[in-house]
PADO-865997 format. One record per residue (C-alpha): residue number from 1; residue in three letters; y negated, z negated, x. Coordinates in nm, 4 decimals. Layout:
# PADO-865997
{rec NUM ALA {Y Z X}}
...
//
This chain:
# PADO-865997
{rec 1 MET {-5.9958 14.6893 -18.0931}}
{rec 2 VAL {-6.2517 14.9183 -17.9284}}
{rec 3 GLU {-6.4399 15.1324 -18.1807}}
{rec 4 HIS {-6.5575 15.3868 -17.9244}}
{rec 5 ILE {-6.4243 15.4176 -17.5704}}
{rec 6 TYR {-6.7347 15.6185 -17.4771}}
{rec 7 PRO {-7.0082 15.4702 -17.6964}}
{rec 8 ILE {-7.2810 15.6341 -17.4881}}
{rec 9 PHE {-7.2034 15.9665 -17.6585}}
{rec 10 ASP {-7.3404 15.8259 -17.9858}}
{rec 11 LYS {-7.6743 15.7629 -17.8163}}
{rec 12 MET {-7.7167 16.0884 -17.6203}}
{rec 13 LEU {-7.9300 16.3733 -17.7477}}
{rec 14 THR {-7.7243 16.6521 -17.9034}}
{rec 15 ARG {-7.6772 17.0095 -17.7926}}
{rec 16 ALA {-7.8930 17.1179 -18.0897}}
{rec 17 ASP {-8.1792 16.8925 -17.9632}}
{rec 18 LYS {-8.1677 17.0672 -17.6260}}
{rec 19 GLU {-8.1393 17.4166 -17.7692}}
{rec 20 ASP {-8.4398 17.3436 -17.9914}}
{rec 21 LEU {-8.6386 17.2252 -17.6862}}
{rec 22 LEU {-8.5479 17.5426 -17.4925}}
{rec 23 GLY {-8.5702 17.7765 -17.7914}}
{rec 24 GLN {-8.2398 17.9396 -17.7024}}
{rec 25 HIS {-7.8644 17.9073 -17.7555}}
{rec 26 GLY {-7.6385 17.8194 -17.4615}}
{rec 27 VAL {-7.3735 18.0755 -17.3868}}
{rec 28 MET {-7.1271 18.1562 -17.1072}}
{rec 29 ILE {-7.1200 18.5173 -16.9759}}
{rec 30 TRP {-6.8038 18.5357 -16.7650}}
{rec 31 PHE {-6.7874 18.8328 -16.5276}}
{rec 32 THR {-6.4381 18.9215 -16.4033}}
{rec 33 GLY {-6.3306 19.2010 -16.1728}}
{rec 34 LEU {-6.2212 19.2850 -15.8218}}
{rec 35 SER {-6.4078 19.1786 -15.5086}}
{rec 36 GLY {-6.6896 19.4304 -15.4606}}
{rec 37 SER {-6.6854 19.5481 -15.8217}}
{rec 38 GLY {-7.0487 19.4433 -15.8800}}
{rec 39 LYS {-7.0080 19.1139 -16.0673}}
{rec 40 SER {-7.2708 18.9142 -15.8748}}
{rec 41 THR {-7.5102 19.2106 -15.8490}}
{rec 42 ILE {-7.5073 19.2577 -16.2263}}
{rec 43 ALA {-7.5310 18.8839 -16.2915}}
{rec 44 ILE {-7.8395 18.8538 -16.0658}}
{rec 45 ALA {-8.0044 19.1497 -16.2367}}
{rec 46 LEU {-7.9248 19.0143 -16.5812}}
{rec 47 GLU {-8.0636 18.6738 -16.4900}}
{rec 48 ARG {-8.3926 18.8359 -16.3830}}
{rec 49 GLU {-8.4196 19.0262 -16.7143}}
{rec 50 LEU {-8.3450 18.7162 -16.9181}}
{rec 51 HIS {-8.5883 18.5102 -16.7084}}
{rec 52 LYS {-8.8611 18.7657 -16.7951}}
{rec 53 ARG {-8.7888 18.6954 -17.1600}}
{rec 54 GLY {-8.8335 18.3198 -17.1070}}
{rec 55 ILE {-8.4574 18.2436 -17.1130}}
{rec 56 LEU {-8.3288 17.9710 -16.8813}}
{rec 57 CYS {-8.0160 18.0772 -16.6936}}
{rec 58 ARG {-7.7847 17.9512 -16.4180}}
{rec 59 ILE {-7.5632 18.1725 -16.2013}}
{rec 60 LEU {-7.2357 18.0368 -16.0677}}
{rec 61 ASP {-7.0428 18.2422 -15.8146}}
{rec 62 GLY {-6.8091 18.2005 -15.5211}}
{rec 63 ASP {-7.0897 18.1421 -15.2716}}
{rec 64 ASN {-7.2529 17.8503 -15.4488}}
{rec 65 ILE {-6.9276 17.6957 -15.5789}}
{rec 66 ARG {-6.6936 17.7318 -15.2812}}
{rec 67 SER {-6.9509 17.5822 -15.0450}}
{rec 68 GLY {-7.0150 17.2818 -15.2704}}
{rec 69 ILE {-6.8079 17.1310 -15.5521}}
{rec 70 ASN {-6.4941 17.3269 -15.4571}}
{rec 71 ASN {-6.5231 17.3157 -15.0757}}
{rec 72 ASN {-6.1915 17.1293 -15.0563}}
{rec 73 LEU {-5.9956 17.4077 -15.2210}}
{rec 74 GLY {-5.8093 17.6915 -15.0537}}
{rec 75 PHE {-5.6591 18.0097 -15.2047}}
{rec 76 THR {-5.3109 17.8968 -15.3064}}
{rec 77 GLU {-5.2153 17.9651 -15.6713}}
{rec 78 ALA {-5.2722 17.5970 -15.7586}}
{rec 79 ASP {-5.6103 17.5922 -15.5839}}
{rec 80 ARG {-5.7208 17.9106 -15.7601}}
{rec 81 VAL {-5.6418 17.7539 -16.0961}}
{rec 82 GLU {-5.8192 17.4341 -16.0039}}
{rec 83 ASN {-6.1197 17.6343 -15.8793}}
{rec 84 ILE {-6.1608 17.8013 -16.2199}}
{rec 85 ARG {-6.0875 17.4761 -16.4067}}
{rec 86 ARG {-6.3708 17.2969 -16.2294}}
{rec 87 ILE {-6.6041 17.5943 -16.2744}}
{rec 88 ALA {-6.5303 17.5958 -16.6479}}
{rec 89 GLU {-6.5915 17.2211 -16.6780}}
{rec 90 VAL {-6.9281 17.2464 -16.4981}}
{rec 91 SER {-7.0135 17.5543 -16.7061}}
{rec 92 LYS {-6.9457 17.3644 -17.0281}}
{rec 93 LEU {-7.2059 17.1062 -16.9233}}
{rec 94 PHE {-7.4630 17.3804 -16.8704}}
{rec 95 VAL {-7.3787 17.5604 -17.1950}}
{rec 96 ASP {-7.3880 17.2315 -17.3885}}
{rec 97 THR {-7.7388 17.1798 -17.2496}}
{rec 98 GLY {-7.8480 17.5118 -17.4006}}
{rec 99 ILE {-7.8506 17.7017 -17.0675}}
{rec 100 VAL {-7.7298 18.0600 -17.0474}}
{rec 101 THR {-7.4663 18.0429 -16.7749}}
{rec 102 LEU {-7.3520 18.3481 -16.5806}}
{rec 103 ALA {-7.0203 18.3114 -16.3943}}
{rec 104 ALA {-6.9090 18.5786 -16.1460}}
{rec 105 PHE {-6.5534 18.5139 -16.0341}}
{rec 106 ILE {-6.2526 18.7401 -15.9731}}
{rec 107 SER {-6.0436 18.5126 -16.1990}}
{rec 108 PRO {-5.7504 18.7547 -16.1653}}
{rec 109 ASN {-5.5381 18.6949 -16.4766}}
{rec 110 ASN {-5.5634 18.6398 -16.8449}}
{rec 111 ASP {-5.4098 18.2875 -16.8308}}
{rec 112 ILE {-5.6814 18.1613 -16.5953}}
{rec 113 ARG {-5.9576 18.3202 -16.8031}}
{rec 114 GLU {-5.8111 18.1886 -17.1265}}
{rec 115 MET {-5.8100 17.8404 -16.9742}}
{rec 116 ALA {-6.1762 17.8749 -16.8925}}
{rec 117 ALA {-6.2528 17.9957 -17.2457}}
{rec 118 ARG {-6.0652 17.6977 -17.3990}}
{rec 119 ILE {-6.2574 17.4486 -17.1836}}
{rec 120 ILE {-6.5999 17.6099 -17.2495}}
{rec 121 GLY {-6.5238 17.6942 -17.6141}}
{rec 122 GLN {-6.4247 18.0356 -17.7471}}
{rec 123 ASP {-6.7427 18.0733 -17.9525}}
{rec 124 ASP {-6.9570 18.0307 -17.6386}}
{rec 125 PHE {-6.7442 18.2486 -17.4087}}
{rec 126 VAL {-6.8393 18.6175 -17.3517}}
{rec 127 GLU {-6.5934 18.7924 -17.1210}}
{rec 128 VAL {-6.7326 19.0941 -16.9311}}
{rec 129 TYR {-6.4872 19.3068 -16.7328}}
{rec 130 VAL {-6.6448 19.4819 -16.4372}}
{rec 131 SER {-6.3782 19.7505 -16.4152}}
{rec 132 THR {-6.4955 19.9338 -16.1039}}
{rec 133 PRO {-6.1852 20.1029 -15.9472}}
{rec 134 ILE {-6.0405 19.9520 -15.6326}}
{rec 135 GLU {-6.1157 20.2674 -15.4345}}
{rec 136 GLU {-6.4867 20.2183 -15.4982}}
{rec 137 CYS {-6.4710 19.8422 -15.4324}}
{rec 138 GLU {-6.2942 19.9124 -15.1046}}
{rec 139 ARG {-6.5436 20.1824 -15.0067}}
{rec 140 ARG {-6.8291 19.9335 -15.0506}}
{rec 141 ASP {-6.6430 19.6408 -14.8828}}
{rec 142 VAL {-6.9719 19.4758 -14.7896}}
{rec 143 LYS {-6.7947 19.1668 -14.6550}}
{rec 144 GLY {-6.5136 19.3550 -14.4775}}
{rec 145 LEU {-6.2584 19.1685 -14.6845}}
{rec 146 TYR {-6.0431 19.4627 -14.7866}}
{rec 147 ALA {-6.0133 19.5815 -14.4266}}
{rec 148 LYS {-5.8998 19.2353 -14.3206}}
{rec 149 ALA {-5.6559 19.2204 -14.6117}}
{rec 150 ARG {-5.5117 19.5597 -14.5210}}
{rec 151 ARG {-5.4588 19.4327 -14.1621}}
{rec 152 GLY {-5.2807 19.1264 -14.3027}}
{rec 153 GLU {-5.5548 18.8855 -14.1836}}
{rec 154 ILE {-5.6213 18.7662 -14.5416}}
{rec 155 LYS {-5.3175 18.6663 -14.7448}}
{rec 156 ASN {-5.2997 18.6854 -15.1253}}
{rec 157 PHE {-5.6055 18.9065 -15.1512}}
{rec 158 THR {-5.6572 19.0259 -15.5112}}
{rec 159 GLY {-5.6037 19.3977 -15.5477}}
{rec 160 VAL {-5.4228 19.4330 -15.2139}}
{rec 161 SER {-5.1562 19.1663 -15.1736}}
{rec 162 ALA {-5.2108 18.9790 -15.4994}}
{rec 163 PRO {-5.2320 19.1319 -15.8532}}
{rec 164 PHE {-5.5317 19.1661 -16.0789}}
{rec 165 GLU {-5.4662 19.1609 -16.4531}}
{rec 166 ALA {-5.7303 19.3413 -16.6565}}
{rec 167 PRO {-5.8677 19.1466 -16.9575}}
{rec 168 ALA {-5.6879 19.2159 -17.2843}}
{rec 169 HIS {-5.9985 19.2082 -17.5034}}
{rec 170 PRO {-6.3231 19.1839 -17.3101}}
{rec 171 ALA {-6.6452 19.1738 -17.5056}}
{rec 172 LEU {-6.7786 19.4462 -17.2735}}
{rec 173 THR {-6.6376 19.6658 -16.9940}}
{rec 174 LEU {-6.8683 19.7963 -16.7187}}
{rec 175 ASP {-6.7622 20.0409 -16.4481}}
{rec 176 THR {-7.0306 20.0346 -16.1781}}
{rec 177 SER {-6.8940 20.3551 -16.0244}}
{rec 178 MET {-7.0165 20.5258 -16.3461}}
{rec 179 LEU {-7.3084 20.3018 -16.4530}}
{rec 180 SER {-7.6179 20.1967 -16.2601}}
{rec 181 VAL {-7.7152 19.8309 -16.2422}}
{rec 182 GLU {-7.9947 19.9026 -16.4892}}
{rec 183 GLU {-7.7596 20.0737 -16.7355}}
{rec 184 SER {-7.5116 19.7862 -16.7036}}
{rec 185 VAL {-7.7822 19.5285 -16.7694}}
{rec 186 GLY {-7.9070 19.7301 -17.0691}}
{rec 187 LYS {-7.5626 19.7162 -17.2274}}
{rec 188 LEU {-7.5400 19.3441 -17.1531}}
{rec 189 LEU {-7.8786 19.2711 -17.3114}}
{rec 190 GLU {-7.7697 19.4481 -17.6315}}
{rec 191 LEU {-7.4589 19.2309 -17.6401}}
{rec 192 VAL {-7.5965 18.8888 -17.5458}}
{rec 193 LEU {-7.9554 18.8680 -17.6697}}
{rec 194 PRO {-7.8466 18.8222 -18.0342}}
{rec 195 LYS {-7.6196 18.5327 -17.9201}}
{rec 196 ILE {-7.8929 18.3663 -17.7148}}
{rec 197 GLN {-8.2068 18.4032 -17.9226}}
{rec 198 LYS {-8.2667 18.1453 -18.1933}}
{rec 199 LYS {-8.3281 18.2901 -18.5384}}
//
């Protein structure tokens, strides 16, 4: 009879060891919202502010995930779920290493976000809803995606031809049509610094 199928886990350093080394707690800050709502912009600005405070972070977003670990996935319902599942599994590794992880993904419904929270761990998962109205997102349309979706060139585009379900109980809601990036980051720092900084 095998005592431990994965005996290496008994020999590895613990999360606490790594958090002690870094002097911080690992946490996942999960930004959800429509395309163009400001998720990545806020995540980048927050990373810079945390970096100034000596906090090690890692941003995950569509650009660095879809071109690498998930480059074999499309945009079917099954692929969207698998995309978020893989992101959550990778994020868990970062968080368990004591790294503050910032994820900026549309993640359009509560089921998919709850799956991510279960994988990462509810205590480590901070959901931030970037609630910028679709009219403002469409006005920005920096990548021209809404225009293509309106012309039918992009199928199942969230907010146009596929639904977006607002989070039921986000830890924080930010509307970037009302708040500047600096104001949004200020609110985020108030929320997350107590979770990150070791007592």
